[in-house]
C-alpha positions as CSV (number, residue, x, y, z in Angstrom):
1,X,46.9,-7.0,-15.7
2,X,47.5,-5.6,-12.3
3,X,46.1,-2.3,-13.4
4,X,42.9,-4.0,-14.6
5,X,42.5,-5.8,-11.3
6,X,43.1,-2.7,-9.3
7,X,40.5,-0.9,-11.5
8,X,37.8,-3.5,-10.8
9,X,38.7,-3.5,-7.1
10,X,38.4,0.3,-6.9
11,X,35.7,2.2,-4.9
12,X,34.2,3.7,-8.1
13,X,33.5,0.3,-9.8
14,X,32.2,-1.1,-6.6
15,X,29.9,2.0,-6.2
16,X,28.5,1.5,-9.7
17,X,27.8,-2.2,-9.1
18,X,26.1,-1.4,-5.8
19,X,23.9,1.3,-7.4
20,X,22.8,-1.0,-10.2
21,X,22.1,-3.9,-7.9
22,X,20.2,-1.6,-5.5
23,X,18.1,-0.3,-8.3
24,X,17.3,-3.8,-9.6
25,X,16.3,-5.2,-6.1
26,X,14.1,-2.2,-5.2
27,X,12.6,-2.1,-8.7
28,X,11.8,-5.8,-8.4
29,X,9.6,-5.1,-5.3
30,X,8.2,-2.0,-7.0
31,X,7.0,-4.1,-9.9
32,X,4.9,-6.2,-7.5
33,X,3.3,-3.0,-6.2
34,X,2.7,-1.7,-9.7
35,X,0.8,-4.9,-10.6
36,X,-1.7,-4.0,-7.8
37,X,-2.0,-0.4,-9.0
38,X,-0.6,0.9,-5.7
39,X,0.2,4.6,-5.3
40,X,3.9,3.8,-5.0
41,X,5.0,1.5,-7.8
42,X,8.1,0.6,-9.7
43,X,9.5,4.1,-10.2
44,X,9.0,5.1,-6.6
45,X,10.5,2.0,-5.1
46,X,13.4,2.0,-7.6
47,X,14.2,5.7,-6.8
48,X,14.0,5.2,-3.1
49,X,16.2,2.1,-3.2
50,X,18.7,3.7,-5.5
51,X,18.8,6.8,-3.3
52,X,19.4,4.7,-0.2
53,X,22.4,3.0,-1.9
54,X,23.8,6.4,-2.9
55,X,23.4,7.8,0.7
56,X,25.3,4.8,2.1
57,X,28.0,5.3,-0.5
58,X,28.2,9.0,0.4
59,X,28.7,8.0,4.0
60,X,31.5,5.6,3.1
61,X,33.1,8.2,0.8
62,X,33.1,10.9,3.5
63,X,34.5,8.4,6.1
64,X,37.4,7.5,3.8
65,X,38.2,11.0,2.7
66,X,37.2,13.3,5.6
67,X,37.3,10.9,8.5
68,X,33.5,11.4,9.3
69,X,31.1,9.0,10.9
70,X,29.6,7.0,7.9
71,X,26.4,6.3,9.8
72,X,25.3,9.9,10.2
73,X,23.7,10.3,6.7
74,X,22.0,6.9,6.5
75,X,20.5,7.6,10.0
76,X,18.9,10.8,8.7
77,X,17.6,8.9,5.7
78,X,15.7,6.4,7.8
79,X,14.1,9.3,9.7
80,X,13.2,11.2,6.5
81,X,11.7,8.2,4.7
82,X,8.8,8.4,7.1
83,X,7.5,11.5,5.2
84,X,7.2,9.6,2.0
85,X,5.6,6.6,3.7
86,X,3.1,8.8,5.4
87,X,2.1,10.3,2.1
88,X,0.9,6.9,0.9
89,X,-1.3,6.2,3.9
90,X,-4.9,7.3,3.5
91,X,-7.8,6.9,6.0
92,X,-11.3,6.4,4.5
93,X,-13.8,5.9,7.3
94,X,-13.1,2.6,8.9
95,X,-10.5,1.7,6.3
96,X,-6.8,2.6,6.3
97,X,-5.0,2.2,3.0
98,X,-1.4,2.4,2.1
99,X,0.2,0.9,5.2
100,X,1.7,-2.0,3.2
101,X,3.1,0.4,0.6
102,X,4.6,2.5,3.3
103,X,6.2,-0.5,4.9
104,X,7.5,-1.6,1.4
105,X,9.2,1.8,1.0
106,X,10.9,1.3,4.3
107,X,12.0,-2.2,3.3
108,X,13.5,-1.0,0.0
109,X,15.3,1.8,1.9
110,X,16.9,-0.8,4.2
111,X,17.7,-3.0,1.2
112,X,19.4,0.0,-0.4
113,X,21.4,0.8,2.7
114,X,22.5,-2.9,2.9
115,X,23.7,-2.9,-0.7
116,X,25.4,0.4,-0.2
117,X,27.2,-1.0,2.7
118,X,28.3,-4.0,0.7
119,X,26.1,-6.4,2.7
120,X,24.9,-8.1,-0.6
121,X,23.5,-11.3,0.9
122,X,21.3,-9.5,3.4
123,X,19.9,-7.2,0.7
124,X,19.2,-10.0,-1.8
125,X,17.6,-12.3,0.8
126,X,15.5,-9.5,2.2
127,X,14.3,-8.6,-1.3
128,X,13.1,-12.1,-1.9
129,X,11.4,-12.3,1.4
130,X,9.7,-8.9,1.0
131,X,8.5,-9.9,-2.5
132,X,7.1,-13.2,-1.2
133,X,5.3,-11.4,1.6
134,X,3.7,-8.8,-0.7
135,X,2.7,-11.2,-3.5
136,X,1.7,-14.3,-1.5
137,X,0.5,-13.3,2.0
138,X,-3.0,-12.3,0.8
139,X,-3.7,-16.0,0.0
140,X,-3.1,-16.9,3.7
141,X,-5.0,-13.9,5.1
142,X,-8.0,-14.6,2.9
143,X,-8.2,-18.1,4.4
144,X,-7.8,-16.8,8.0
145,X,-9.9,-13.7,7.9
146,X,-13.6,-14.6,8.4
147,X,-14.9,-11.0,8.6
148,X,-14.5,-8.0,6.3
149,X,-15.7,-4.4,5.9
150,X,-18.4,-3.7,3.4
151,X,-18.4,0.0,2.4
152,X,-21.4,0.8,0.2
153,X,-22.5,3.9,-1.6
154,X,-26.3,3.9,-2.1
155,X,-28.1,6.4,-4.2
156,X,-31.8,6.8,-3.3
157,X,-34.4,8.6,-5.4
158,X,-37.1,9.4,-2.8
159,X,-38.5,8.3,0.5
160,X,-35.1,7.8,2.0
161,X,-36.2,6.7,5.4
162,X,-38.5,4.0,4.1
163,X,-35.9,2.9,1.6
164,X,-33.1,2.7,4.2
165,X,-35.4,0.6,6.4
166,X,-35.7,-1.9,3.5
167,X,-31.9,-1.8,3.1
168,X,-31.4,-2.6,6.8
169,X,-33.8,-5.6,6.4
170,X,-31.8,-7.0,3.5
171,X,-28.5,-6.6,5.4
172,X,-30.1,-8.1,8.5
173,X,-31.2,-11.1,6.5
174,X,-27.5,-11.7,5.6
175,X,-26.5,-11.2,9.3
176,X,-24.5,-8.1,8.3
177,X,-23.9,-5.7,11.1
178,X,-24.1,-2.0,10.3
179,X,-21.2,0.0,11.7
180,X,-22.0,3.4,10.2
181,X,-24.7,5.0,8.2
182,X,-24.6,8.6,7.0
183,X,-25.9,10.9,4.3
184,X,-23.2,12.2,1.9
185,X,-23.5,15.9,1.1
186,X,-25.9,18.6,2.4
187,X,-29.6,18.9,1.9
188,X,-30.6,20.8,-1.2
189,X,-33.8,21.5,-3.2
190,X,-32.7,19.8,-6.3
191,X,-34.3,16.6,-7.6
192,X,-31.0,14.7,-7.6
193,X,-30.9,11.3,-5.8
194,X,-29.6,11.4,-2.2
195,X,-26.4,9.5,-1.6
196,X,-25.9,7.5,1.5
197,X,-22.8,5.8,2.8
198,X,-23.2,2.5,4.8
199,X,-20.3,0.8,6.4
200,X,-20.9,-2.7,7.7
201,X,-19.2,-5.9,8.8
202,X,-19.9,-9.1,6.9
203,X,-18.8,-12.8,7.0
204,X,-16.6,-13.6,4.0
205,X,-17.4,-17.3,4.2
206,X,-21.2,-17.1,4.3
207,X,-22.0,-13.9,2.4
208,X,-22.3,-13.8,-1.4
209,X,-21.6,-10.1,-2.1
210,X,-22.8,-10.3,-5.7
211,X,-26.1,-11.7,-4.6
212,X,-26.4,-9.1,-1.8
213,X,-25.7,-6.2,-4.1
214,X,-28.3,-7.5,-6.6
215,X,-31.0,-7.7,-3.9
216,X,-30.1,-4.2,-2.7
217,X,-30.3,-2.8,-6.2
218,X,-33.8,-4.2,-6.6
219,X,-35.2,-2.2,-3.7
220,X,-37.7,0.4,-4.7
221,X,-36.3,3.9,-5.0
222,X,-32.7,2.7,-5.1
223,X,-31.2,4.4,-8.1
224,X,-27.7,2.9,-7.8
225,X,-25.3,1.1,-5.5
226,X,-21.6,0.7,-5.5
227,X,-18.9,-0.8,-3.3
228,X,-15.9,1.3,-2.3
229,X,-12.5,-0.3,-2.6
230,X,-11.2,-1.6,0.8
């Protein structure tokens, strides 16, 4: 009986428990990111969280067996995780995408380090709070944010100057302020439609985007129109 108790109280059993728990908590947050089709989803978050637990366990193992500072390896991990987070951040004109995903990766890293250190309550509570922030905060922000960015791609058949003037009139009618207007691609002699990118600011409360896009598509010489994801 004593042998069994000693076995379950050993470092190795504790290490397996921490690894499994860290994987579950990080994967839980990753599932929320996957549900939004984010670049870093379940697998990425689970791997990062699991790796953080292992790094913390390595620090503890080295401290016990070789009398080394157990914080050295985890400190390097927090510095290195920035490279993965930076890879998920993309800038597209006025829009910056991936910041929340990068912050989520940092969060699961800290959760993993907490579990690896045996601070179970901190890791579990942080996981629940992070999940609530990621899955519910957009409801609050949608109510508070009155203005948003409208990123349009408009394909024009001919007479681009006159057509763009008509586009500006429609946007002005909806009190939409144009922030940027540019032609996409270089001039050529082909008969293909010219693509223009228009970035503007609109009022979320008073602007019906479906109605706006419908009116823009009815303008003469407009071949097609689409809204880029923001």
